[in-house]
C-alpha positions in Angstrom: 22.3 31.1 9.1 22.2 28.7 11.9 21.3 30.8 14.7 18.9 32.6 13.5 17.2 29.4 12.2 17.9 28.4 15.4 16.0 30.9 17.2 13.0 30.6 14.7 12.8 26.6 15.6 13.0 27.1 19.0 10.1 29.6 19.1 8.1 27.2 17.1 9.0 24.3 19.2 7.6 26.1 22.0 4.4 26.8 20.6 3.7 23.1 19.8 5.6 22.3 23.3 8.2 20.3 21.5 11.4 21.4 23.4 12.7 18.3 24.1 13.9 17.7 20.4 16.8 20.5 21.0 17.8 18.7 24.2 20.6 17.7 22.4 21.6 20.0 20.4 24.8 21.3 21.6 26.4 18.2 21.7 25.6 18.1 17.7 28.2 18.6 15.3 27.3 22.2 13.2 26.5 19.6 9.8 23.9 17.8 12.2 22.9 21.1 13.8 21.9 22.9 10.6 19.8 19.7 9.6 18.2 19.2 12.8 17.1 22.8 12.1 15.8 22.3 8.7 14.2 19.1 9.6 12.2 20.8 12.7 11.6 24.1 10.7 9.9 21.3 8.0 7.4 20.0 9.9 4.2 21.1 10.7 3.6 20.2 13.6 0.4 22.1 13.1 -0.9 19.0 11.4 0.6 16.0 13.5 -1.0 17.2 16.7 -4.1 17.6 15.4 -3.7 13.8 13.8 -3.0 13.2 17.0 -5.8 15.1 18.9 -8.5 14.4 17.0 -7.5 10.3 17.0 -7.8 9.7 20.9 -11.1 11.2 21.0 -11.9 7.7 18.9 -14.2 7.1 16.4 -17.9 6.9 16.4 -18.7 3.2 14.7 -22.2 2.4 13.5 -23.4 -0.6 11.4 -26.6 1.3 10.8 -25.1 2.7 8.1 -23.4 -0.6 7.2 -24.4 -2.7 3.6 -23.4 -5.3 2.1 -21.2 -4.5 -1.7 -22.5 -7.3 -4.1 -18.9 -8.9 -5.5 -19.2 -11.6 -8.6 -17.0 -14.9 -8.2 -14.4 -16.1 -11.2 -15.6 -19.7 -10.4 -19.2 -19.1 -11.2 -18.5 -18.1 -15.1 -18.8 -20.4 -17.8 -15.6 -20.5 -20.5 -17.3 -18.9 -22.9 -18.6 -15.7 -20.7 -15.1 -15.8 -19.2 -13.6 -15.3 -23.2 -16.2 -12.6 -23.8 -14.7 -10.9 -20.9 -11.2 -11.3 -21.2 -11.3 -10.3 -24.8 -12.7 -6.6 -24.3 -9.4 -6.9 -21.6 -7.1 -7.5 -24.5 -8.2 -5.4 -26.3 -7.5 -2.5 -24.0 -3.7 -3.8 -23.5 -2.9 -4.4 -27.0 -3.8 -1.1 -27.5 -1.5 0.0 -24.6 -4.1 1.7 -22.6 -2.7 -0.1 -19.2 0.2 0.9 -16.4 0.9 -0.5 -13.4 2.0 0.9 -10.2 3.2 -1.3 -7.4 3.3 0.9 -3.8 6.7 -0.5 -2.4 7.6 2.2 0.4 8.0 -0.2 3.1 10.9 -1.6 5.0 11.5 -5.4 5.6 11.9 -4.5 9.4 9.5 -7.1 10.7 10.6 -9.7 8.3 13.8 -9.0 10.5 15.5 -7.4 7.1 17.6 -4.3 6.7 16.5 -2.8 3.3 13.1 -2.1 1.2 10.6 -4.7 1.3 10.9 -5.4 -2.5 14.6 -6.8 -1.9 13.7 -9.1 0.6 14.7 -12.6 -1.2 12.6 -15.9 -0.9 14.4 -18.8 -0.8 12.5 -20.3 -4.6 13.1 -23.3 -5.7 15.8 -23.4 -8.2 17.3 -19.9 -7.4 16.2 -17.2 -4.6 14.0 -14.3 -6.3 13.5 -10.6 -4.5 9.8 -9.7 -4.7 10.4 -7.5 -7.0 11.9 -9.6 -9.2 8.9 -12.1 -8.4 6.4 -8.9 -9.3 9.0 -7.9 -12.5 8.8 -11.5 -13.9 4.9 -11.3 -13.7 3.9 -8.1 -15.6 7.2 -9.3 -18.2 5.2 -12.1 -19.2 2.4 -10.0 -20.0 4.6 -8.0 -22.1 5.5 -11.3 -24.1 1.4 -12.2 -24.5 0.1 -9.1 -25.7 3.7 -7.7 -27.6 3.6 -3.9 -25.3 5.7 -3.1 -23.1 3.6 -2.1 -19.5 4.6 0.9 -18.1 5.5 0.0 -14.5 5.2 3.1 -11.5 7.3 2.1 -8.4 5.9 3.6 -5.3 9.0 4.8 -2.9 9.6 5.9 0.5 11.6 8.3 1.8 13.3 5.8 3.7 14.1 3.4 0.9 14.5 5.6 -2.6 17.8 5.5 -2.6 18.2 2.0 -2.1 15.3 0.8 -4.0 16.8 2.4 -7.7 20.3 0.6 -6.1 19.1 -2.4 -6.3 17.4 -2.0 -9.6 20.5 -0.7 -11.1 22.8 -3.4 -9.7 20.2 -6.2 -11.2 20.1 -4.4 -14.8 16.3 -3.5 -13.9 15.7 -7.6 -14.4 15.7 -6.7 -18.2 12.6 -4.7 -17.7 12.9 -1.6 -20.1 14.3 1.0 -18.5 12.6 4.0 -19.6 9.4 2.2 -19.5 10.0 2.0 -15.0 9.8 5.8 -12.8 10.0 5.2 -9.2 8.3 8.4 -7.3 8.4 8.6 -3.3 5.3 8.7 -1.1 5.1 11.5 1.6 5.9 10.6 5.2 4.8 12.1 8.8 6.9 12.2 11.7 6.0 9.6 14.6 4.4 10.5 18.0 4.3 9.2 21.8 1.6 8.1 24.4 2.3 12.2 25.8 2.0 13.6 22.4 5.4 14.5 22.0 7.8 14.2 18.7 10.5 11.4 18.6 13.9 11.7 17.5 15.5 8.6 15.5 19.1 10.2 16.1 20.0 12.7 18.1 20.2 15.1 14.7 16.7 13.9 13.0 13.2 13.6 13.9 11.8 10.0 13.7 9.4 9.7 10.6 7.4 7.4 8.7 5.8 6.8 5.1 2.0 8.4 5.6 0.5 5.1 4.1 -0.6 3.4 0.8 -3.4 6.1 0.5 -1.3 9.0 -0.4 -0.3 6.9 -3.7 -2.8 9.4 -5.3 -1.3 12.2 -4.0 1.8 11.3 -4.9 1.0 10.8 -8.4 -0.1 13.8 -9.5 3.0 16.0 -7.2 6.0 13.7 -8.8 4.3 13.9 -12.2 3.1 10.8 -12.7 -0.8 11.3 -13.8 0.8 13.5 -16.5 3.0 10.8 -17.9 0.6 8.4 -17.9 -1.2 10.8 -19.9 0.9 11.5 -22.2 1.2 7.5 -22.9 -2.2 7.9 -23.6 -3.3 4.9 -20.4 -6.7 4.5 -20.2 -6.8 1.6 -16.8 -3.7 1.7 -13.8 -3.4 -1.2 -11.4 -2.2 -0.8 -7.8 -1.0 -3.6 -6.4 1.5 -4.7 -2.8 5.0 -5.7 -3.4 5.0 -8.9 -0.5 1.9 -10.7 -2.8 4.0 -13.2 -4.7 0.5 -14.1 -6.4 -0.3 -10.8 -7.2 -1.7 -10.8 -10.8 -0.7 -7.0 -12.4 -2.3 -8.2 -14.9 -5.3 -9.5 -15.5 -7.6 -9.4 -18.4 -10.3 -10.4 -16.9 -10.5 -7.9 -14.0 -10.2 -5.3 -17.1 -12.8 -6.8 -19.6 -15.4 -7.0 -16.5 -14.9 -3.4 -15.2 -15.1 -2.3 -18.4 -18.3 -4.1 -19.6 -20.2 -3.5 -16.1 -19.2 0.7 -16.8 -17.4 1.1 -13.9 -14.2 3.2 -13.1 -13.2 1.3 -10.0 -12.6 -2.3 -9.4 -10.9 -5.0 -6.6 -10.7 -8.6 -6.2 -11.3 -10.3 -2.7 -10.5 -13.4 -1.1 -13.5 -15.1 1.1 -12.6 -14.7 4.8 -12.4 -18.5 5.8 -13.1 -17.6 9.5 -14.9 -14.8 11.4 -12.6 -13.2 13.5 -9.5 -12.3 11.2 -8.1 -9.5 11.8 -8.7 -8.5 7.7 -10.8 -6.2 6.4 -13.9 -6.8 4.3 -15.9 -4.6 1.4 -19.1 -3.5 2.0 -21.2 0.2 1.2 -21.1 2.9 3.8 -24.3 5.0 3.1 -25.1 3.2 -0.3 -21.0 3.8 -1.0 -18.0 1.2 -1.5 -16.3 1.0 1.5 -14.4 -1.1 3.7 -15.4 -2.9 7.2 -12.2 -2.4 9.8 -11.9 -5.7 11.6 -11.6 -3.7 14.3 -15.4 -2.8 14.0 -16.0 -6.5 12.9 -18.0 -9.0 15.8 -19.1 -12.3 15.1 -22.9 -11.6 14.0 -22.6 -9.6 11.6 -19.0 -11.6 10.3 -22.3 -14.5 10.3 -24.6 -12.9 8.7 -26.0 -15.0 5.2 -28.7 -13.8 2.7 -31.4 -15.8 1.5 -29.2 -17.8 -0.3 -27.0 -18.9 2.2 -23.8 -17.2 1.3 -22.1 -14.5 3.2 -22.7 -11.0 3.7 -19.5 -9.6 4.8 -16.3 -12.2 4.0 -14.7 -10.5 1.1 -11.4 -9.8 2.1 -9.1 -7.0 1.0 -6.3 -7.8 -1.0 -4.7 -4.9 -2.7 -5.1 -5.9 -5.6 -7.2 -2.4 -7.1 -7.5 -1.4 -11.0 -8.9 2.2 -11.5 -9.0 4.5 -14.5 -6.9 7.5 -15.7 -10.1 9.6 -14.5 -10.8 8.4 -11.2 -7.2 8.5 -10.5 -7.2 12.0 -11.1 -10.4 12.9 -9.2 -8.6 11.7 -6.0 -6.1 12.8 -6.5 -7.0 15.9 -5.3 -9.0 14.6 -2.7 -7.3 14.5 1.0 -8.7 10.7 2.3 -8.9 10.3 6.1 -5.5 9.5 7.9 -5.5 6.3 10.4 -4.4 5.7 13.3 -2.0 2.7 14.7 -0.1 2.0 17.2 3.3 0.2 17.1 6.9 -0.2 18.6 9.8 2.5 17.4 13.1 3.1 18.6 14.1 5.9 19.7 16.8 8.3 21.3 15.9 9.5 25.2 16.9 12.5 26.4 20.1 11.2 27.2 20.9 10.7 24.4 20.9 6.9 24.5 19.6 4.6 21.7 16.1 2.8 23.7 14.4 -0.5 22.2 10.8 -0.5 23.5 9.8 -4.3 24.5 5.7 -2.5 23.8 3.9 0.0 21.6 5.4 3.1 22.2 4.6 5.5 19.5 1.1 7.0 17.0 1.7 6.2 13.1 -0.8 8.1 10.9 -1.6 6.5 7.9 -3.6 6.6 4.7 -5.5 4.0 2.8 -5.9 3.6 -0.8 -9.1 1.9 -0.3 -10.9 4.9 1.4 -11.2 6.4 -2.5 -13.2 4.2 -3.2 -15.9 5.7 -1.0 -16.0 9.0 -3.3 -17.6 6.8 -6.1 -20.9 6.0 -6.3 -20.3 2.1 -7.6 -17.4 -0.4 -7.9 -16.7 -3.7 -9.1 -15.7 -6.6 -6.6 -14.2 -10.3 -8.1 -13.8 -12.8 -5.9 -10.5 -15.4 -6.8 -9.1 -18.0 -5.3 -6.8 -17.2 -2.4 -4.0 -20.3 -3.9 -3.8 -18.7 -7.3 -3.9 -14.8 -6.1 -3.0 -13.9 -2.7 0.5 -15.0 -0.7 0.9 -11.8 0.9 4.6 -12.0 3.5 3.9 -9.8 6.0 6.4 -11.6 8.9 7.3 -14.7 10.2 4.7 -15.1 13.2 1.6 -15.0 11.4 -0.2 -16.9 8.5 0.9 -14.7 5.7 5.2 -15.9 6.3 8.4 -16.6 3.6 7.5 -20.0 3.7 3.4 -20.2 3.3 4.6 -17.7 0.3 6.8 -20.4 -1.1 4.3 -23.2 -0.7 1.4 -21.2 -2.1 3.8 -19.5 -5.2 5.7 -22.9 -5.5 3.0 -25.1 -5.8 1.0 -22.5 -8.4 3.5 -22.2 -10.8 5.1 -25.9 -10.7 3.1 -28.1 -8.7 0.2 -28.3 -11.8 1.5 -27.5 -15.4 -1.7 -26.7 -16.3 -1.9 -23.9 -13.8 1.3 -22.1 -15.5 0.1 -18.6 -17.3 -3.4 -19.6 -16.6 -5.4 -15.9 -16.7 
């Protein structure tokens, strides 16, 4: 069988000029030879190389089609208005029409941590807590308040799926009902270097990476999650990332506003304080809800204001999205565009030696969840207080570091008793 597979793999690699992937083949054990051949035979070289070739052409961008996306500010509502919209959301929650999807496919590499990012321990008082525990406690608080058990779906990756499930088992699922937690894996793509060559993670393994949080919809469809949502009579799904320790997975205000405004999708934003911070902001493109990537934002566009003196392009994306089940079903059958990121990645060279580059050396292709918004005519956007809802952990060198997240988490939960449990 290996001889036929070797012949087929060799022909494929020759066709796509990737023969280097078999340079170390003869030094491999039989099991590792089989693993590499199977990986080659199951890799869509046409797809990954098309992404690479298209990406180097560069994207044309023009502000001609860009207009502001209107937003609401939580601080502008009166108490009676807040209570009205919250009651609408609470009614939907109590009818058990709500589910949470946590996107947790990443590793803790940028934190110098080996393992799924969700297992990273934040040094909180009085005890350390993993990001998964923090997320779980947030959802459990809503379960307790509304006497429900919210279905919790966790998107992992091929890279961290086994470790994530083991972590939950080891921690007794943080006392969350096991039958209400379901894991599903997102897909992955090979990494490719500046010469258009795939790289090896090991002499017997092509290096791959998860293909971005925008794969969540296709993965939900292919893994039976949408079917499960329908079976559970779910009407609304909240999508959030694992790394924001102040994320409100269950916000009846956002839910109520979305229902009352007759929208199918909604997001939260925070005000972008610094004009040229590397963070994407909401906008409209050709009238449809969209995102203005920070690479395309200049000082002039960031400083634009309306007649009331309010900034037009300062609503920063915080990865907190709400969608109806119908909206999820719609975009699950759509192929979102891929975006290219240039990153450092270790690789095995032609001599079988692992190399650690000092500069970015490979391209990674990712889908972004917010590209799904352009498939709809409108959306609700709610600006919230970052001290109450935005404390992500990215790395140690940016403002989104563990120390800042720890401080904001403890200030919110323990610094002012009036904030605890506040919606």
